[in-house]
N, C-alpha and C positions, 0 to 999 in steps of 0.2 A: 208706439212712441218710445223713443230713447229717453232714459232717465239721466238727467244731468244733476249731479250733486255739487253744490258750490259751498266750499268751506270758507266762511267769512262773509259777513253781511255789511261790510264797510262800503266805501265809495266804489271799489272795483267789483265786488261781489254783487251788490245791489244793482249797479248799472248794467252788468252783464245779464242778470236775471230779467231786468226790464226789457232788454233788447233781443233776447232769444225768441225765436218763433214758437209760440205756445201751441201751435198746431202740429209742430214737429217734435217738440221736447216737453217732457214732464220735468219741472225744475224744483229742486229741493235746496233751500238755503239752510245751512247748519251754522249756528253761531252760539258762543257760550253765553251771550246776553240775549234777552228777548226784546231788545230795542236797538235802534241805530242811533248813532250820534254824529255830530258835526264837529270833528276834531279841530278845525281852525279856530273855533271859539272856546276851546278849553281854557285859554288864558282868562276869558271873561268869567268863567266859573271860579278860577283861582283868585281873581281880583274882586270878586263879589259884584261884578257888573251884571251877571245873569245867574239864574238858577238852572240846575240841570234840566228841568222840564222845558226850558226854552230851546234847548238844542238836542233833545232826544225825542224819538217817536217810536211806538211799538211796531215791530216787523209785521205782526198780523194785521194791524190796521192798514199799513201801506200795501201789503201783498193781497189783501182780500179782493181787490179790483181786477186781479189777473187770474185767468183760467189756468189750470194745471200747474199751479205754483203752491208750494207748501213751505212752512218754516218749522224747523226742529231745533229746540234748544239743547245744547250739550257741548261739553268740552271733548274734542276729538282725542281719543286715547290710542287708536290704532287704525292704520290704513293697510288693508289686505289687497295688494295689487293683483294677486293671482285669482282670488275669488271675487274681485271687484266689489268690495264692501268696506265701509268704514264703521268703526265702533266708537260710540260716544259714551259719555258717562251714564247715559240712559237707555241706549238702544243700538242695534246694528242696522245699517241702511245700505242696501245694494245700489249699484249705479252702473250705467253704461259708459258715461263720461264723468271725469272728476276734475274739478277746477279748484286750485288752491289759491285763495285770495284772503289769507288770514291776517294781513296787515304787517305791522313792523313793531319793533321794540326800541328802547333807547339805545343809543350808541355812545359809549363813554370814551371812545377812542383810546382804549388801553388803560384808562384810569378807572377800573372797575369799582374801586372804593367809593367813587362818587355816588354810585347807586345806593350805598348804605348811608351816606352822609348828607344826601340832598333830598328835596321834595320834588317829585316829578309832576308833570301835567300831561301825561300821555293817555290817561283814561279819565273817565268821569270820577271814579273813586279817588285817583291820585290828585286831580284838580280840587276836589272837595276837601281832601285832607290838607293840601297846601293852603287853601283858603282858610281853613280852621286854624292852622298854625300861624298864618299871617295875622288874622284877627286876634288870636290869643296874645301875640307879642305886642300888637298895637294897644290892646286893653291894658296889659301889664305895664307897658311904657307910659301910658297916660297916668297911671297911679304911682309910678316909681318916683321917689324923691331924690335918689342918688343919680347925679348927672351922668356919670360914666356908665353906670348900668343901664340907664335909659337910652343912651347912645347905642349901646350894644343891642338892646332889645329892638331898637328902631332902625338898625342897619341890616340891609339885605344884599346878598350877592346873587346875581343871576348868572348861571353857567350856561353858555350857549348864546350865540348871536344870530340864530336863524329867526324866521318869522315869529315863532312862539316866544323865544327869549326876548326879542325886541318888543313885542307886544306886552308881555308881562312886566318888563322893566318900565315901559311907558305908563302902564296902568297903575 
């Protein structure tokens, strides 16, 4: 059997894993987290509508029903194309075929300072941090006696008008 290593267990990586012929391929998913998430609902985490356990599930639980599939946690540090192996923070894994499905990052459209001055909702950790900041400001605003300071604490600016930005603004 050929060994297929898929870097990334998001929508693309997990979907590919599920659809590969397990009689023909041994499949290995490598992801830095030991769980999969449902990113379209990150805004629900940030707005306190859901907890992270509502939109996360462990890879091992999902993959145990498939033959010839394994999950390896680790951050990919190196890809050696000549020797056909990847090195993660924990191990080196050989492969016959390699698939890069590592996802995406925020695009600040040339305004990189926004990354330092804003709260994101691109990961569970970012969404939870954003939620904590929002709740902190709401609590401080509820206690604040100074009208102008309360207005500042309770004012929020959403950067981005895509689905996540529209959803978090509405929430």
